[in-house]
C-alpha positions as CSV (number, residue, x, y, z in Angstrom):
1,M,-23.5,48.0,-3.1
2,P,-26.9,46.3,-2.4
3,I,-28.4,44.1,-5.1
4,D,-32.1,43.7,-4.4
5,P,-32.9,40.0,-4.5
6,Y,-36.3,40.8,-5.9
7,I,-34.6,42.3,-9.0
8,L,-32.9,39.0,-9.6
9,L,-36.3,37.3,-9.5
10,L,-37.6,39.9,-11.9
11,L,-34.7,39.3,-14.3
12,G,-35.3,35.6,-14.0
13,T,-38.9,36.1,-14.9
14,V,-37.9,38.2,-17.9
15,G,-35.6,35.4,-18.9
16,L,-38.4,32.8,-18.5
17,A,-40.6,35.0,-20.7
18,A,-37.8,35.2,-23.3
19,L,-37.4,31.4,-23.4
20,F,-41.0,30.3,-22.9
21,P,-43.3,33.2,-23.8
22,A,-47.0,32.6,-23.4
23,R,-48.8,32.3,-26.8
24,G,-52.3,31.7,-28.0
25,A,-54.6,30.3,-25.3
26,A,-51.8,30.3,-22.8
27,A,-51.4,34.1,-23.4
28,D,-55.1,34.6,-22.7
29,V,-54.9,32.6,-19.5
30,A,-51.8,34.6,-18.4
31,S,-53.5,37.9,-19.3
32,G,-56.6,37.0,-17.2
33,A,-54.5,35.9,-14.3
34,S,-52.4,39.1,-14.5
35,T,-55.6,41.2,-14.4
36,A,-56.9,39.3,-11.3
37,A,-53.4,39.6,-9.7
38,V,-53.4,43.4,-10.2
39,A,-56.9,43.7,-8.7
40,L,-55.8,41.6,-5.7
41,L,-52.6,43.7,-5.3
42,F,-54.5,47.0,-5.0
43,F,-57.2,45.4,-2.8
44,L,-54.4,44.5,-0.3
45,Y,-53.0,48.0,-0.6
46,G,-56.3,49.4,0.5
47,A,-56.7,46.9,3.3
48,R,-53.3,47.8,4.7
49,L,-53.5,51.5,4.6
50,S,-54.7,52.8,8.0
51,T,-57.0,55.8,7.5
52,R,-56.4,57.0,11.0
53,E,-52.6,57.0,10.6
54,A,-52.9,58.8,7.3
55,L,-55.1,61.5,8.9
56,D,-52.7,61.8,11.8
57,G,-49.9,62.5,9.4
58,L,-51.6,65.5,8.0
59,R,-50.0,67.7,10.7
60,H,-46.8,67.5,8.7
61,W,-48.6,68.9,5.7
62,R,-45.6,71.0,4.5
63,L,-43.4,68.0,4.3
64,H,-46.1,65.9,2.4
65,I,-46.8,68.7,-0.1
66,T,-43.1,69.0,-0.7
67,V,-42.8,65.2,-1.4
68,L,-45.9,65.2,-3.6
69,A,-44.5,68.2,-5.6
70,C,-41.3,66.3,-6.2
71,T,-43.0,63.1,-7.2
72,F,-45.8,64.4,-9.4
73,L,-44.5,67.8,-10.6
74,V,-40.7,68.0,-10.7
75,F,-40.2,64.4,-11.8
76,P,-42.6,64.7,-14.8
77,L,-41.0,68.0,-15.8
78,L,-37.6,66.2,-16.0
79,G,-39.3,63.5,-18.0
80,L,-40.7,66.0,-20.5
81,A,-37.3,67.7,-20.8
82,A,-35.8,64.3,-21.8
83,R,-38.0,64.4,-25.0
84,G,-35.1,66.4,-26.6
85,L,-33.0,63.2,-26.4
86,V,-35.2,61.4,-29.0
87,P,-34.0,60.0,-31.4
88,V,-30.3,60.7,-30.8
89,I,-30.0,58.9,-27.4
90,L,-33.4,57.3,-26.7
91,T,-35.9,55.6,-29.0
92,D,-39.5,56.8,-28.8
93,P,-40.7,53.6,-27.0
94,L,-37.9,53.9,-24.4
95,Y,-38.7,57.6,-23.9
96,Q,-42.4,56.8,-23.3
97,G,-41.2,54.3,-20.6
98,L,-38.9,56.9,-19.1
99,L,-41.7,59.5,-19.1
100,F,-44.0,56.9,-17.4
101,L,-41.3,56.3,-14.8
102,T,-41.5,59.9,-13.8
103,L,-45.3,59.7,-13.3
104,V,-45.5,56.8,-10.8
105,P,-45.7,57.3,-7.0
106,S,-42.9,57.1,-4.5
107,T,-42.0,54.0,-2.6
108,V,-43.0,53.2,0.9
109,Q,-40.8,50.3,2.3
110,S,-37.4,51.5,0.9
111,S,-38.1,55.1,1.8
112,I,-38.8,54.1,5.4
113,A,-35.8,51.8,5.6
114,F,-33.3,54.3,4.3
115,T,-34.8,57.1,6.4
116,S,-34.4,54.9,9.5
117,M,-30.9,54.0,8.5
118,A,-30.0,57.7,8.1
119,R,-31.6,58.6,11.4
120,G,-34.3,60.7,9.8
121,N,-38.0,61.3,10.6
122,V,-39.4,57.8,10.1
123,P,-43.1,58.6,10.9
124,A,-43.0,61.4,8.3
125,A,-41.5,58.9,5.7
126,I,-44.2,56.4,6.5
127,C,-47.0,59.0,5.9
128,A,-45.3,60.6,2.9
129,G,-44.9,57.2,1.2
130,S,-48.5,56.3,2.0
131,F,-49.9,59.6,0.8
132,S,-47.8,59.3,-2.4
133,S,-49.2,55.8,-3.1
134,L,-52.7,56.9,-2.4
135,V,-52.5,60.0,-4.6
136,G,-50.7,58.0,-7.3
137,I,-53.7,55.8,-7.9
138,V,-55.5,58.8,-9.3
139,A,-52.7,61.1,-10.3
140,T,-50.6,58.7,-12.3
141,P,-53.3,57.7,-14.8
142,L,-54.4,61.3,-15.2
143,L,-50.9,62.4,-15.8
144,A,-50.4,59.6,-18.3
145,A,-53.6,60.6,-20.1
146,S,-52.4,64.2,-20.5
147,L,-48.7,63.6,-21.1
148,L,-48.6,60.3,-22.9
149,G,-51.9,60.5,-24.7
150,G,-52.3,58.0,-27.5
151,N,-48.6,57.7,-28.0
152,G,-47.8,55.8,-24.9
153,G,-50.1,52.7,-24.9
154,G,-53.3,53.8,-26.6
155,F,-54.6,55.6,-23.5
156,S,-58.4,56.1,-24.1
157,A,-61.7,56.0,-22.3
158,D,-61.4,52.2,-22.3
159,S,-58.0,52.5,-20.6
160,L,-59.5,54.8,-18.0
161,L,-62.3,52.4,-17.3
162,K,-59.8,49.6,-16.9
163,I,-57.9,51.7,-14.4
164,V,-61.0,52.4,-12.4
165,L,-62.1,48.7,-12.4
166,Q,-58.6,47.1,-11.9
167,L,-57.0,49.7,-9.5
168,L,-59.4,52.1,-7.9
169,V,-62.4,49.9,-7.2
170,P,-60.3,47.1,-5.5
171,F,-58.4,49.7,-3.5
172,L,-61.6,51.3,-2.2
173,A,-63.0,47.8,-1.5
174,G,-59.9,47.1,0.6
175,Q,-60.4,50.4,2.5
176,L,-64.1,49.6,3.2
177,L,-63.3,46.1,4.4
178,R,-60.3,47.1,6.4
179,R,-62.3,47.2,9.7
180,Y,-63.2,43.5,9.1
181,I,-59.9,42.1,7.7
182,G,-57.4,44.6,8.9
183,S,-56.2,42.5,11.8
184,F,-56.0,39.4,9.5
185,V,-53.8,41.4,7.1
186,T,-51.6,42.6,9.9
187,R,-51.1,39.1,11.3
188,H,-50.3,37.6,7.9
189,K,-48.4,40.5,6.4
190,K,-45.3,38.3,5.6
191,V,-47.4,35.8,3.7
192,L,-49.4,38.5,1.9
193,A,-46.1,40.2,1.0
194,L,-45.3,37.0,-1.0
195,V,-48.7,37.4,-2.7
196,D,-47.8,40.9,-3.6
197,R,-44.5,40.0,-5.1
198,G,-45.9,36.9,-6.9
199,S,-48.5,39.1,-8.4
200,I,-45.9,41.5,-9.8
201,L,-43.8,38.6,-11.2
202,L,-46.9,37.4,-13.0
203,V,-47.5,40.9,-14.5
204,V,-43.9,41.0,-15.6
205,Y,-44.1,37.6,-17.2
206,T,-47.3,38.5,-19.1
207,A,-45.9,41.9,-20.3
208,F,-42.6,40.5,-21.5
209,S,-44.2,37.4,-23.1
210,A,-46.3,39.8,-25.2
211,G,-43.2,41.7,-26.1
212,M,-41.3,38.6,-27.2
213,V,-44.2,37.5,-29.4
214,Q,-44.4,40.9,-31.0
215,G,-40.6,41.0,-31.4
216,I,-40.2,44.4,-29.7
217,W,-36.8,43.6,-28.4
218,H,-35.3,44.1,-31.8
219,Q,-36.0,47.8,-31.2
220,V,-33.5,48.0,-28.3
221,S,-29.7,48.0,-28.8
222,P,-27.0,47.9,-26.1
223,A,-26.1,51.5,-27.0
224,R,-29.7,52.6,-26.4
225,L,-29.8,50.8,-23.1
226,G,-26.5,52.5,-22.1
227,G,-28.0,55.9,-23.0
228,L,-31.1,55.1,-20.9
229,V,-29.0,54.3,-17.9
230,V,-27.0,57.5,-18.2
231,V,-30.2,59.6,-18.5
232,E,-31.8,57.9,-15.5
233,A,-28.6,58.5,-13.5
234,V,-28.8,62.2,-14.3
235,I,-32.5,62.4,-13.3
236,L,-31.8,60.6,-10.0
237,A,-28.8,62.9,-9.2
238,V,-30.9,66.0,-9.9
239,M,-33.7,64.8,-7.6
240,L,-31.4,63.8,-4.8
241,L,-29.7,67.2,-4.8
242,L,-33.0,69.1,-5.2
243,T,-34.7,67.3,-2.3
244,W,-31.8,67.7,0.0
245,Y,-30.9,71.3,-0.6
246,G,-34.5,72.3,-1.4
247,G,-35.5,71.0,2.0
248,K,-32.8,73.2,3.5
249,A,-34.1,76.2,1.6
250,L,-37.6,75.5,2.9
251,R,-36.1,75.4,6.5
252,F,-36.9,71.8,7.3
253,G,-34.9,70.2,10.1
254,R,-32.3,67.6,9.3
255,A,-34.5,64.6,10.1
256,D,-37.3,66.0,7.9
257,R,-34.8,66.7,5.1
258,I,-33.7,63.1,5.2
259,A,-37.3,61.9,4.9
260,I,-37.9,64.3,2.0
261,Q,-34.8,63.2,0.2
262,F,-35.6,59.5,0.3
263,A,-39.4,59.8,-0.2
264,G,-39.1,62.5,-2.9
265,S,-36.4,61.0,-5.1
266,K,-37.8,57.4,-5.5
267,K,-40.3,55.7,-7.7
268,S,-42.3,52.6,-6.8
269,L,-41.7,49.5,-8.8
270,A,-44.5,47.7,-7.0
271,A,-47.1,50.4,-8.0
272,G,-45.6,51.2,-11.4
273,L,-45.6,47.7,-12.9
274,P,-49.3,46.9,-12.4
275,M,-50.2,50.4,-13.7
276,A,-48.1,50.0,-16.8
277,S,-49.8,46.7,-17.6
278,V,-53.1,48.5,-17.6
279,L,-52.0,51.7,-19.4
280,F,-49.7,50.1,-22.0
281,G,-51.2,46.7,-22.6
282,A,-49.1,44.8,-25.2
283,Q,-46.5,47.5,-25.2
284,A,-45.8,47.2,-21.4
285,A,-42.5,45.4,-21.8
286,L,-40.5,48.3,-23.0
287,A,-42.6,50.7,-20.8
288,V,-41.5,49.0,-17.6
289,L,-37.8,48.5,-18.5
290,P,-36.8,52.1,-17.5
291,L,-38.6,51.6,-14.2
292,M,-36.9,48.4,-13.4
293,L,-33.5,49.9,-14.1
294,F,-34.2,53.0,-12.1
295,H,-35.5,50.9,-9.2
296,Q,-32.1,49.1,-8.8
297,M,-30.2,52.3,-9.3
298,Q,-32.1,54.2,-6.6
299,L,-31.5,51.4,-4.1
300,I,-27.7,51.4,-4.7
301,V,-27.3,55.1,-4.5
302,C,-29.7,55.7,-1.6
303,A,-28.0,53.0,0.4
304,V,-24.7,54.8,0.1
305,I,-26.3,58.1,1.0
306,A,-28.2,56.7,4.0
307,K,-24.9,55.3,5.4
308,R,-23.2,58.6,5.0
309,R,-26.1,60.5,6.7
310,A,-25.9,57.9,9.6
311,R,-22.1,58.5,10.0
312,E,-22.7,62.3,10.0
313,A,-25.3,62.0,12.7
314,A,-23.0,59.7,14.8
315,E,-20.2,62.3,14.5
316,V,-22.5,65.0,15.8
317,I,-23.7,63.1,18.8
318,A,-20.4,61.5,19.7
319,P,-18.8,63.2,22.7
320,K,-15.3,64.6,22.5
321,P,-12.8,63.6,25.3
322,G,-13.5,65.7,28.4
323,A,-16.6,67.3,26.8
324,A,-20.3,66.8,27.6
325,T,-22.4,64.8,25.1
326,R,-23.9,67.0,22.4
327,T,-27.3,66.5,20.9
328,V,-28.1,66.5,17.2
329,V,-29.0,70.0,15.9
330,G,-32.0,70.2,13.6
331,T,-33.3,66.7,14.0
332,G,-36.7,67.7,15.2
333,T,-39.8,66.6,13.3
334,R,-41.4,69.9,13.0
335,S,-42.6,70.4,9.5
336,G,-44.8,73.5,9.8
């Protein structure tokens, strides 16, 4: 079972915020640094995304629409259905965080990694993850405005302006400057990846520091956390089954179904945490807790599934004694 080392860093950051929360002037400095870090994060997202590659991927439009429907339609519907679990299993703040989890875009890196491991359509997974991230910059705030409203984190016109200034404007600036800095970003992607992760750690520290100062952790009991884990496990199981068998019903090839399953069943921690800090403000600590739990859960489960898919593919292509080598059936990348 893989334990993401970055999750350990996130948990360590939460522990640091619990022991040494930023207060007073230090909290103002941390908040300002967090705002700048989020803007830098989305600027780098824009600088990395190749517009040409994104346009080339449009030929797989059926696959991308399927992934987007799973990410921004089916997931939110499951989140809304979980409302019936309040207050018996979930508290209202935990439910708001769970609903926000269902609104964020899909992952890019882990979707590609698991699709490759399972011998799926890797180019489709790259494009699907990129499209989801791009659409999520606009779709996630709009969905939050309509579904969370004032109950989630005080979503208002001011929140919308913050989203535009902190997320959308830096992203567009990165896209515009890509022709000048794209090669630099490519050459130093490992170093900039550390900047990405460091920025997210700063966002987490700021959010959980505010939560500690406000005493919000008294609202969460071990029983509530256990209930949250069970609910998230059910949501993940539903999405994994739906993406796999739904892809079959839509007549996608096996390689495309693998890409759909891994891109359509995941949620991005890297994109969700900065968005939560903008949308929820001081209440972001509880809002991001469901996302952090779901992130680790999806890595563990999808790693097991990817290994199983790889074994199945190996069994299909492995020749029997005295027989000619067979080829994998249905592994083409045709998506419509």
